[in-house]
C-alpha positions in Angstrom: -3.0 -45.1 -106.2 0.1 -43.1 -106.6 -1.3 -40.1 -108.5 -0.9 -36.5 -107.3 -2.2 -35.9 -103.8 -3.3 -32.3 -102.9 -3.3 -31.4 -99.2 -5.2 -28.3 -98.2 -4.2 -26.3 -95.1 -7.9 -25.6 -94.7 -7.9 -22.9 -92.0 -5.1 -21.0 -93.8 -7.3 -21.0 -96.9 -10.6 -20.1 -95.3 -8.9 -17.2 -93.4 -7.7 -15.9 -96.8 -11.1 -16.4 -98.3 -12.7 -14.5 -95.4 -10.4 -11.5 -95.8 -10.4 -11.7 -99.6 -14.1 -11.9 -100.2 -16.4 -9.0 -99.1 -18.6 -9.7 -96.1 -21.5 -8.4 -98.3 -21.6 -12.0 -99.6 -24.4 -13.3 -97.5 -26.9 -16.1 -97.0 -30.6 -15.5 -97.7 -31.0 -14.6 -94.0 -28.2 -12.1 -94.1 -25.5 -14.2 -92.4 -22.0 -13.7 -94.0 -20.8 -16.6 -96.0 -17.8 -15.0 -97.6 -15.4 -17.6 -96.2 -17.6 -20.5 -97.3 -18.1 -19.1 -100.8 -14.5 -18.1 -101.1 -13.2 -21.6 -100.1 -15.5 -23.2 -102.6 -14.0 -20.9 -105.3 -10.5 -21.7 -104.1 -11.1 -25.5 -104.3 -12.7 -25.1 -107.7 -9.7 -23.2 -109.1 -7.1 -25.6 -107.5 -8.8 -28.7 -109.0 -9.1 -27.0 -112.4 -5.6 -25.8 -112.5 -3.7 -28.7 -110.9 -5.9 -31.8 -111.5 -5.1 -33.8 -108.3 -6.2 -37.4 -108.2 -6.5 -37.2 -104.4 -7.6 -34.3 -102.2 -7.6 -33.9 -98.4 -8.8 -30.9 -96.4 -6.5 -31.0 -93.4 -8.0 -29.4 -90.2 -6.7 -28.0 -86.9 -8.3 -30.3 -84.3 -6.0 -28.5 -81.9 -4.4 -25.3 -83.2 -2.1 -25.0 -80.1 -1.3 -28.5 -78.8 -0.3 -28.7 -75.2 2.8 -30.7 -75.9 4.2 -27.8 -77.9 3.1 -25.3 -75.2 4.9 -27.4 -72.6 8.1 -27.0 -74.5 7.8 -23.3 -75.4 5.0 -21.6 -73.3 5.0 -18.6 -75.6 3.9 -20.7 -78.5 0.9 -18.9 -80.1 0.1 -17.5 -76.7 -0.8 -14.0 -78.1 -3.6 -15.6 -80.2 -5.5 -17.2 -77.3 -8.9 -15.7 -76.9 -10.1 -18.0 -74.1 -8.3 -20.6 -72.0 -10.1 -24.0 -71.5 -9.1 -26.4 -68.8 -8.6 -29.9 -70.2 -9.5 -28.8 -73.7 -7.9 -26.8 -76.5 -7.8 -23.1 -75.9 -10.1 -20.9 -78.1 -8.2 -19.1 -80.8 -8.9 -15.4 -81.5 -11.1 -15.5 -84.7 -13.2 -12.8 -86.3 -16.8 -12.9 -85.0 -18.3 -13.5 -88.4 -15.8 -16.2 -89.4 -16.4 -18.6 -86.5 -20.0 -19.4 -87.4 -18.9 -20.2 -91.0 -16.4 -23.0 -90.0 -19.1 -25.6 -89.2 -20.8 -24.8 -92.5 -17.5 -25.4 -94.3 -17.1 -28.7 -92.5 -20.6 -29.8 -93.4 -20.1 -28.7 -97.0 -16.8 -30.7 -97.4 -18.5 -33.8 -95.9 -21.5 -33.6 -98.2 -19.2 -33.1 -101.2 -17.2 -36.2 -100.3 -13.9 -34.4 -99.9 -11.8 -36.1 -97.2 -11.6 -33.9 -94.1 -9.1 -34.9 -91.5 -8.2 -33.5 -88.1 -6.7 -35.4 -85.3 -7.0 -34.6 -81.6 -3.8 -33.1 -80.1 -2.4 -32.1 -83.5 -2.4 -29.1 -85.9 -3.3 -29.3 -89.5 0.4 -28.9 -90.3 1.1 -32.2 -88.5 -1.7 -34.0 -90.4 -0.2 -32.6 -93.6 3.3 -33.8 -92.5 2.1 -37.3 -91.9 0.1 -37.6 -95.2 3.2 -36.3 -96.9 5.5 -38.8 -95.2 3.2 -41.7 -96.2 2.6 -40.6 -99.8 3.7 -42.9 -102.5 3.4 -40.3 -105.2 3.8 -36.6 -105.8 2.2 -34.1 -103.3 1.0 -30.5 -103.6 0.6 -28.7 -100.3 -1.6 -25.6 -100.5 -1.0 -23.2 -97.7 -0.4 -19.6 -96.8 1.9 -20.8 -93.9 5.6 -20.7 -94.7 6.3 -23.2 -91.9 5.4 -26.0 -94.4 8.3 -25.1 -96.6 10.2 -27.6 -94.5 8.3 -30.4 -96.3 9.5 -29.4 -99.8 11.5 -32.3 -101.4 12.3 -32.3 -105.0 13.4 -36.0 -105.0 9.9 -37.0 -104.0 8.1 -34.3 -106.0 6.7 -32.6 -102.9 6.1 -28.9 -103.4 4.2 -26.1 -101.6 1.7 -24.0 -103.6 1.6 -20.7 -101.7 -1.2 -18.3 -102.6 0.0 -14.8 -103.5 -3.4 -13.5 -104.7 -6.4 -15.8 -104.1 -5.4 -19.1 -105.5 -5.2 -17.9 -109.1 -1.7 -16.8 -108.5 0.4 -19.4 -106.6 4.1 -19.4 -105.8 5.3 -22.8 -106.7 7.8 -23.5 -104.0 10.5 -26.1 -104.8 14.0 -26.5 -103.5 15.5 -24.3 -106.2 13.2 -21.5 -105.1 14.0 -22.1 -101.4 17.8 -22.0 -102.1 17.4 -18.8 -104.1 15.2 -17.1 -101.4 16.6 -18.5 -98.1 19.8 -20.3 -98.9 18.4 -23.6 -97.6 16.6 -26.7 -98.9 13.3 -28.0 -97.5 15.1 -30.0 -94.7 17.0 -26.9 -93.7 14.0 -24.5 -93.6 12.9 -25.7 -90.1 16.3 -25.1 -88.7 16.4 -21.6 -90.3 12.9 -20.8 -88.9 13.7 -21.8 -85.3 17.0 -19.9 -85.3 15.3 -16.8 -86.8 12.2 -17.1 -84.7 8.7 -16.2 -85.7 6.7 -13.6 -83.7 3.4 -14.7 -85.4 3.8 -18.1 -83.7 5.4 -16.8 -80.4 8.8 -18.4 -81.2 11.6 -16.2 -79.8 14.4 -17.5 -81.9 18.0 -16.8 -81.0 18.4 -13.1 -80.1 20.6 -11.3 -82.7 20.3 -14.1 -85.2 18.2 -13.0 -88.2 17.4 -14.8 -91.4 20.7 -14.0 -93.2 22.8 -15.0 -90.2 20.9 -18.2 -89.7 21.4 -19.1 -93.4 25.1 -18.4 -93.1 25.4 -20.5 -90.0 23.6 -23.4 -91.7 25.7 -23.1 -94.8 28.9 -23.2 -92.6 27.8 -26.0 -90.2 25.2 -28.0 -92.2 22.3 -28.1 -89.8 21.2 -27.2 -86.3 23.1 -30.1 -84.7 26.3 -28.9 -86.5 25.8 -25.4 -85.2 25.2 -26.6 -81.6 28.4 -28.8 -81.8 30.4 -25.8 -83.1 29.5 -23.8 -80.0 31.7 -26.2 -78.0 34.5 -26.3 -80.6 37.0 -23.5 -80.1 38.2 -24.0 -83.7 34.8 -23.4 -85.2 34.3 -20.3 -87.2 31.9 -18.5 -84.9 32.3 -14.9 -83.8 32.5 -14.3 -80.0 29.0 -12.7 -80.1 27.5 -15.6 -82.1 29.1 -18.1 -79.7 27.7 -16.2 -76.7 24.2 -15.9 -78.2 24.0 -19.5 -79.1 25.3 -20.6 -75.7 22.7 -18.5 -73.9 20.0 -19.9 -76.3 20.9 -23.5 -75.6 17.7 -24.3 -73.5 15.6 -22.9 -76.4 17.6 -24.8 -79.1 17.1 -28.0 -77.1 13.3 -27.9 -77.4 12.6 -25.8 -80.5 13.1 -28.5 -83.1 10.2 -30.6 -81.6 8.0 -27.5 -81.7 8.9 -26.2 -85.1 9.2 -29.4 -87.1 5.8 -30.8 -88.1 4.9 -34.3 -86.8 5.0 -37.1 -89.3 3.6 -39.9 -87.1 0.0 -38.6 -86.5 -2.5 -41.5 -86.1 -4.5 -40.8 -89.2 -8.0 -42.2 -89.6 -8.7 -44.4 -92.6 -10.3 -42.1 -95.2 -11.0 -42.2 -98.9 -8.7 -39.5 -100.4 -9.9 -39.9 -104.0 -11.1 -36.7 -105.5 -14.9 -37.1 -105.6 -16.7 -36.8 -109.0 -20.2 -36.8 -107.5 -21.4 -35.6 -104.1 -21.4 -38.1 -101.2 -24.7 -36.7 -100.0 -26.5 -34.8 -102.7 -29.6 -34.2 -100.5 -27.5 -32.6 -97.7 -25.6 -30.5 -100.2 -28.9 -29.2 -101.7 -30.1 -28.3 -98.2 -26.8 -26.5 -97.5 -26.9 -24.7 -100.8 -30.5 -23.4 -100.1 -29.9 -22.5 -96.5 -26.6 -20.6 -97.1 -27.1 -19.4 -100.6 -24.0 -21.1 -102.0 -25.3 -20.8 -105.6 -22.8 -20.3 -108.4 -19.8 -21.1 -106.2 -21.0 -24.6 -105.4 -22.3 -25.2 -108.9 -19.0 -24.3 -110.5 -17.2 -26.7 -108.2 -19.6 -29.5 -108.9 -19.2 -29.0 -112.6 -15.4 -29.1 -112.2 -15.5 -32.3 -110.1 -17.8 -34.0 -112.6 -15.3 -33.2 -115.4 
């Protein structure tokens, strides 16, 4: 099969659903299910509008992998709710969202939608590896701009970035990236690590913002070219830029491995085909009754059958 593959950055989408759907949406026992219902509605709309042949819900088996923390200790440090020795740290998540995540996982499994998380890796890395292995076009649905680095027009790989729900999506291709940031997909990771990202605890190069990073990349091609220019007295760097980049050399040596998504994750064998009927109808019926999934689930089932 080489039809269009849709990869969901699942946590990104259920966070958006949680904050976009009122918490007055509840199960019969009063438990909030706004993230569950919202994600069902998101998937329904995505399948209706984009008709993928294959669909994978990519998961964060480890939202803050130790191998990234070892390289940059500040990586996502401000989002740690509880440290766990020998296991992934707990991420700070709203109290009424955490109990909904297992329900989402059970629901995806009962529907027959492939759900993949790999120990020691983030969902971004799972997405990066599926994308690297894809034989056909790929749509990556995420609210995380980090995944812009995977955009590749030659391979028909694009990011669908939700602007409002998933009814209004920004279709991110290389033309859009060049217009917005002055880089293509391959250049976006270099731009991001130079600029830094407070939301991920990435310091960047002090004094180098987005526009300066884009100019440096336009002048020297990529991060390796910029690093080489620091040691070339003829290179067109201002004294201040040369000083900042020199002082940031330890960070620049490790940041690429942290910022660039992995493309060699040991993925399990899964059936990625979009299901047309539930894998486990009885389990799905029980989930629907227990959590009051009602019209949201029924709409998705109708869309999948079509």
